[in-house]
LUMZADREN-614679 format. One line per field, with one value per residue: chain; x, y, z of N, C-alpha, C in turn. Coordinates in pm, whole numbers, plus 50000, padded with zeros to 5 digits. Example, Ala and Ser with C-alpha at 12.3 -4.5 7.8 and 13.67 -1.06 7.14 Angstrom:
BEGIN
mol <- c(A  A)
nx <- c(51319  51285)
ny <- c(49431  49775)
nz <- c(50780  50708)
cax <- c(51230  51367)
cay <- c(49550  49894)
caz <- c(50780  50714)
cx <- c(51320  51290)
cy <- c(49670  50003)
cz <- c(50780  50787)
END
This chain:
BEGIN
mol <- c(A  A  A  A  A  A  A  A  A  A  A  A  A  A  A  A  A  A  A  A  A  A  A  A  A  A  A  A  A  A  A  A  A  A  A  A  A  A  A  A  A  A  A  A  A  A  A  A  A  A  A  A  A  A  A  A  A  A  A  A  A  A  A  A  A  A  A  A  A  A  A  A  A  A  A  A  A  A  A  A  A  A  A  A  A  A  A  A  A  A  A  A  A  A  A  A  A  A  A  A  A  A  A  A  A  A  A  A  A  A  A  A  A  A  A  A  A  A  A  A  A  A  A  A  A  A  A  A  A  A  A  A  A  A  A  A  A  A  A  A  A  A  A  A  A  A  A  A  A  A  A  A  A  A  A  A  A  A  A  A  A  A  A  A  A  A  A  A  A  A  A  A  A  A  A  A  A  A  A  A  A  A  A  A  A  A  A  A  A  A  A  A  A  A  A  A  A  A  A  A  A  A  A  A  A  A)
nx <- c(48546  48786  48727  48824  49041  48987  48901  49155  49295  49416  49352  49365  49308  49093  49102  49075  48906  48633  48400  48186  48183  47995  47960  47819  48035  47850  47867  47723  47652  47643  47464  47719  47867  48039  47884  47874  47659  47603  47513  47321  47351  47142  47058  47024  47107  47319  47613  47801  47645  47438  47649  47802  47757  47847  47625  47572  47622  47578  47747  47512  47374  47224  47398  47593  47806  47999  47960  47674  47649  47688  47493  47232  47186  47170  46986  46812  46852  46835  46644  46792  46814  46939  46959  47036  47301  47595  47856  48189  48465  48655  48779  49041  48992  48947  48964  48705  48671  48473  48503  48446  48550  48517  48394  48463  48297  48274  47991  47879  47559  47205  47085  46886  46567  46643  46489  46526  46478  46489  46539  46752  46849  46903  46911  46984  47197  47391  47683  47893  48173  48386  48371  48427  48690  48798  49064  49010  48770  48891  49051  49319  49405  49634  49694  49752  49601  49346  49331  49460  49710  49984  49712  49560  49310  49096  48930  48592  48453  48110  47873  47712  47803  47940  48261  48331  48583  48547  48428  48559  48842  48761  48706  48873  49052  48940  48869  49194  49247  49026  49004  49258  49311  49590  49612  49751  50063  50146  49981  49736  49693  49882  49734  49723  49652  49347  49286  48925  48821  48666  48465  48268  48207  48194  47995  47905  48068  48046)
ny <- c(23310  23551  23880  24105  24060  24010  24266  24368  24294  24389  24433  24205  24300  24282  24408  24314  24121  24090  24099  24150  24011  23977  23877  23798  23642  23458  23513  23317  23380  23145  22976  22689  22756  22993  22988  22955  23064  22879  22877  22613  22542  22543  22290  22259  22522  22668  22756  22639  22383  22344  22337  22466  22738  23112  23329  23590  23744  23890  24139  24453  24708  24930  24873  25061  25026  24641  24640  24704  24525  24232  24280  24298  24092  23898  23942  23884  23643  23472  23600  23791  24098  24396  24611  24359  24299  24334  24393  24259  24315  24272  23971  23871  23973  23727  23611  23438  23066  23122  23410  23618  23844  23844  23964  23970  23959  23998  23921  23943  23806  23784  23509  23326  23170  23107  23154  23002  23253  23232  23144  23042  22899  22631  22513  22623  22650  22575  22536  22484  22613  22500  22200  22272  22375  22109  21922  21653  21691  21752  21792  21827  21867  21953  22004  22044  22380  22460  22711  22838  22790  22536  22509  22462  22221  22286  22096  22096  21881  21792  21717  21571  21788  21899  22142  22309  22405  22827  22915  22731  22836  23076  23026  22899  23164  23267  23130  23090  23369  23433  23294  22968  22834  22633  22583  22288  22221  22071  21880  21657  21499  21467  21572  21473  21651  21575  21385  21216  21441  21420  21181  21316  21498  21512  21462  21749  21898  21836)
nz <- c(61022  60816  60753  60746  60636  60406  60314  60326  60118  59762  59458  59146  58840  58571  58211  57953  57848  57669  57692  57975  58374  58691  59010  59353  59635  59872  60223  60539  60873  61092  61396  61394  61280  60982  60635  60272  60011  59712  59348  59172  58892  58591  58397  58157  58017  57812  57841  58053  58262  58453  58669  58948  59076  59186  59297  58973  58700  58384  58279  58192  58004  58141  58396  58665  58787  58840  59075  59088  58939  59003  59249  59113  59002  59164  59310  59069  59107  59335  59514  59639  59816  59764  59932  60164  60194  60270  60201  60215  60033  59758  59514  59334  58984  58752  58424  58199  58016  57809  57716  57865  58149  58543  58786  59130  59427  59739  60014  60321  60400  60505  60734  60566  60433  60100  59777  59367  59180  58872  58609  58507  58698  58872  59176  59534  59728  59981  60209  60413  60512  60770  60598  60420  60392  60496  60435  60356  60162  59942  59615  59364  59026  58808  58438  58097  57938  57662  57625  57858  57887  58162  58383  58683  58811  59054  59256  59556  59702  59882  60089  59900  59657  59365  59359  59119  58816  58746  59000  59156  59131  59213  59468  59574  59653  59832  60020  60130  60197  60393  60558  60746  60582  60341  59960  59877  59832  59620  59333  59332  59120  58748  58462  58113  57867  57757  57901  58103  58234  58643  58746  58872  58791  58503  58356  58328  58145  57955)
cax <- c(48644  48899  48707  48928  49216  48961  48892  49263  49314  49447  49277  49416  49215  49084  49009  49146  48837  48508  48262  48218  48065  48043  47962  47878  48089  47765  47886  47608  47679  47507  47581  47763  47975  48026  47876  47892  47631  47600  47376  47341  47322  46966  47056  46935  47183  47420  47706  47858  47498  47469  47798  47771  47831  47802  47529  47566  47629  47679  47640  47363  47379  47193  47437  47621  47908  48037  47892  47508  47568  47670  47371  47075  47175  47200  46793  46710  46872  46809  46576  46859  46813  47101  47009  47045  47431  47731  48006  48321  48587  48709  48883  49115  48856  48918  48868  48649  48665  48357  48570  48479  48584  48459  48471  48376  48296  48247  47948  47785  47426  47110  47073  46730  46555  46658  46462  46606  46365  46540  46479  46825  46910  46821  46874  47045  47288  47508  47804  47961  48301  48423  48404  48493  48809  48882  49109  48995  48711  48965  49177  49326  49409  49689  49684  49733  49445  49393  49356  49523  49867  49937  49669  49588  49195  49033  48755  48532  48327  48074  47705  47746  47794  48096  48253  48497  48572  48591  48406  48670  48945  48733  48657  49036  49144  48819  48979  49272  49225  48927  49118  49375  49338  49611  49626  49792  50190  50152  49816  49702  49779  49913  49646  49685  49470  49225  49202  48896  48785  48657  48367  48104  48195  48266  47849  47855  48200  48029)
cay <- c(23376  23693  23961  24272  24030  23993  24385  24465  24280  24486  24243  24186  24392  24227  24462  24278  24031  24112  24051  24183  23958  23950  23775  23779  23496  23559  23414  23336  23306  23005  22945  22663  22892  23083  22902  23028  23000  22852  22843  22519  22633  22463  22154  22371  22617  22616  22787  22590  22337  22192  22346  22538  22890  23227  23429  23677  23754  23937  24333  24513  24847  24971  24878  25205  24926  24575  24557  24710  24354  24153  24263  24309  23933  23850  23944  23797  23464  23454  23694  23868  24201  24450  24661  24385  24280  24437  24402  24298  24372  24173  23868  23838  23944  23614  23510  23202  23070  23170  23522  23678  23885  23846  24028  23869  24063  23911  23958  23866  23802  23762  23410  23288  23052  23180  23065  23037  23300  23280  23043  23001  22852  22510  22454  22698  22555  22662  22464  22479  22730  22372  22151  22295  22374  21971  21824  21549  21699  21830  21728  21888  21803  21928  22044  22219  22428  22477  22821  22898  22717  22467  22495  22364  22232  22302  22039  22063  21770  21801  21697  21545  21908  21934  22304  22331  22575  22947  22912  22633  22889  23204  22995  22903  23260  23337  23054  23096  23498  23423  23139  22921  22658  22656  22474  22210  22219  21993  21836  21516  21428  21547  21478  21455  21735  21471  21284  21278  21462  21326  21125  21405  21683  21510  21491  21883  21937  21731)
caz <- c(60920  60845  60670  60786  60541  60263  60264  60287  59939  59627  59433  59020  58766  58380  58199  57809  57764  57574  57823  58158  58460  58833  59100  59423  59694  60012  60368  60590  60945  61176  61558  61372  61222  60863  60515  60136  59977  59615  59276  59111  58703  58576  58319  57956  57959  57700  57939  58219  58283  58615  58740  59073  59109  59280  59179  58886  58549  58275  58305  58140  57956  58256  58555  58634  58739  58856  59190  59025  58816  59083  59306  59017  58924  59311  59353  59053  59076  59441  59569  59774  59861  59745  60090  60250  60153  60356  60076  60269  60011  59646  59462  59152  58845  58631  58300  58167  57878  57656  57671  58020  58228  58632  58903  59190  59548  59886  60104  60420  60405  60651  60673  60578  60305  59977  59657  59263  59142  58814  58475  58507  58875  58931  59343  59577  59796  60135  60252  60553  60528  60813  60508  60216  60400  60533  60287  60258  60080  59793  59489  59228  58932  58694  58305  57996  57911  57533  57634  57968  57886  58225  58482  58807  58814  59195  59330  59670  59756  59978  60068  59740  59552  59340  59377  59009  58754  58742  59133  59265  59139  59317  59634  59668  59728  59931  60174  60148  60245  60521  60691  60773  60483  60173  59916  59943  59730  59513  59306  59363  58963  58610  58363  57928  57785  57683  58026  58168  58460  58747  58712  58892  58691  58337  58215  58348  58038  57796)
cx <- c(48693  48829  48756  49038  49118  48919  49042  49289  49287  49374  49296  49259  49238  49049  49060  49003  48682  48369  48238  48120  48022  47927  47982  47926  47978  47762  47755  47627  47579  47533  47641  47924  47929  48028  47840  47790  47640  47487  47447  47263  47162  47056  47048  47023  47313  47610  47764  47724  47555  47542  47744  47863  47818  47666  47525  47508  47648  47671  47559  47429  47326  47280  47520  47783  47869  47993  47744  47513  47530  47495  47243  47111  47153  47046  46749  46704  46786  46763  46639  46868  46950  47102  47055  47186  47517  47847  48117  48489  48566  48789  48948  49014  48908  48866  48805  48699  48618  48380  48517  48542  48490  48514  48396  48439  48258  48158  47899  47586  47306  47100  46964  46746  46573  46653  46506  46469  46392  46555  46607  46948  46813  46771  47020  47096  47449  47596  47843  48158  48386  48440  48493  48654  48887  48879  49103  48845  48766  49067  49183  49374  49554  49734  49693  49620  49463  49427  49407  49683  49843  49831  49674  49379  49160  48896  48741  48411  48250  47928  47686  47777  47914  48137  48389  48508  48628  48488  48481  48799  48880  48764  48798  49051  49050  48888  49061  49311  49189  48943  49232  49411  49415  49568  49762  49930  50181  50003  49817  49743  49790  49896  49718  49590  49362  49216  49061  48897  48664  48506  48217  48120  48160  48085  47841  47979  48156  47958)
cy <- c(23545  23755  24045  24221  23962  24211  24412  24419  24351  24386  24257  24200  24379  24304  24462  24159  24161  24144  24059  24124  24026  23874  23829  23635  23525  23449  23433  23288  23276  22983  22780  22675  22937  22927  22979  22989  23014  22851  22726  22570  22515  22357  22232  22413  22580  22709  22719  22459  22298  22167  22436  22627  23018  23335  23517  23633  23822  24101  24401  24666  24986  24978  24980  25193  24829  24503  24595  24580  24260  24146  24256  24163  23831  23865  23910  23647  23379  23504  23750  24021  24287  24457  24560  24299  24333  24295  24427  24378  24233  24116  23959  23867  23825  23581  23362  23215  23050  23374  23646  23756  23830  23914  23992  23902  23905  24005  23879  23902  23753  23608  23341  23232  23158  23111  23093  23134  23333  23149  22914  22895  22734  22495  22602  22605  22599  22514  22494  22571  22541  22291  22173  22329  22245  21914  21752  21562  21745  21768  21857  21833  21894  21919  22095  22260  22432  22628  22867  22836  22580  22587  22414  22423  22168  22206  22005  22001  21790  21851  21665  21671  21919  22093  22274  22425  22684  22955  22890  22782  23042  23141  22972  23036  23339  23272  23065  23279  23490  23359  23098  22869  22716  22546  22354  22241  22187  21927  21715  21440  21483  21473  21533  21590  21705  21345  21306  21368  21331  21325  21205  21480  21619  21527  21663  21950  21894  21884)
cz <- c(60886  60766  60636  60630  60411  60165  60243  60151  59857  59561  59239  58922  58663  58312  58025  57757  57674  57608  57941  58209  58656  58881  59274  59516  59768  60100  60425  60722  61068  61305  61480  61301  61023  60737  60369  60062  59786  59523  59208  58978  58667  58409  58181  57971  57882  57766  58062  58272  58420  58732  58927  59077  59200  59184  59139  58788  58490  58328  58209  58126  58103  58389  58583  58674  58778  58969  59185  58994  58918  59195  59211  59045  59017  59311  59286  59043  59201  59526  59654  59714  59864  59851  60231  60293  60197  60265  60184  60188  59859  59655  59342  59081  58842  58522  58298  58021  57775  57735  57791  58132  58357  58716  59019  59376  59696  59961  60144  60390  60479  60588  60689  60439  60176  59861  59545  59251  58951  58754  58529  58617  58935  59101  59377  59679  59887  60182  60326  60486  60602  60737  60395  60251  60480  60400  60272  60132  59934  59710  59416  59121  58802  58520  58260  57945  57760  57558  57665  57996  58105  58329  58626  58820  59033  59184  59480  59594  59846  59963  59924  59635  59506  59294  59247  58929  58784  58879  59173  59292  59234  59496  59668  59738  59838  60072  60233  60255  60382  60585  60667  60642  60332  60104  59975  59800  59612  59487  59309  59263  58880  58577  58263  57918  57791  57811  58089  58265  58544  58730  58800  58857  58568  58282  58214  58234  57992  57761)
END
């Protein structure tokens, strides 16, 4: 992965939402190539249950900045030592339907076993970049969103897991910055607002 391109990126800032959050997109280097670590959210959560996400969460009053938020939350969720993270850059801030602005940081982390240390995390999953950038594992939809208007939803299917929603939006930018992968110019399908999501994510969205 070309981390210099991530470092050189000038991220878009979102500062007009009532709540702030931050995440780390953690990259590990393995003999077979880089991989990206995700958490699978617990099914009992009220927001985005069962979805794949990056470690992170909402800003607390004691957090001096949003990087501190991301590092604190990653430590709480997967036991990641903040001092072990090599932060290489930032992606664009994004808005979520839960009225958060989310700031994604990209960090290189040690390749070791991480264990869920927070009741919000059901599983820790590391997916190879080579599989995430395989277009056979990707599809997208065009939809009219009730909050955002016309949007493109991205879906990555790797090793039985589906990355979609806000995390997929961040992942798309990370892959386009750090690899030669590009989103296909046209979506796979055009959907009406009330059409079902793909079966692999339908239950998570309900």
